[in-house]
C-alpha positions, 0 to 999 in steps of 0.5 A: 920985904918980898920973899924970893919965889922959886922960878920954874923957868927951866922946867917950862923950857925943858917941856917946850923943847920936848914938845917941839921935838914931838911936834917936829917929828909928827910934822916930818912924818906928816899925814896920819902922825900929824893928824893924830897929834893935832887930834890929841891936842884938841881932845886935851883942850876939850877936856880942860874946857869941860873941866873949867866949866863943870861939865858932867863927866858923861857929857865930857866923854860924849863930846870927846867921842863925837870929836873923835868920830868926826876926826875919823870921818875926815881922815877916811874921807881924805884917804878915799879922796 
């Protein structure tokens, strides 16, 4: 006989509502707020990818710094444009 598994659907739905509110607010303000939200998401994805592939912490931080520098340069180029 199968045992009942506790569902985490409510936690996931609550998280989705909170993240939707954050993304909607950043989209509403646009510009820098949205760019920072996207950059934070990309940095978190990079961190997770490095963790899955056992990348050394020093290389992980170097990659994140490089990505942050590219984001900053793109933002400065947009502001100057």
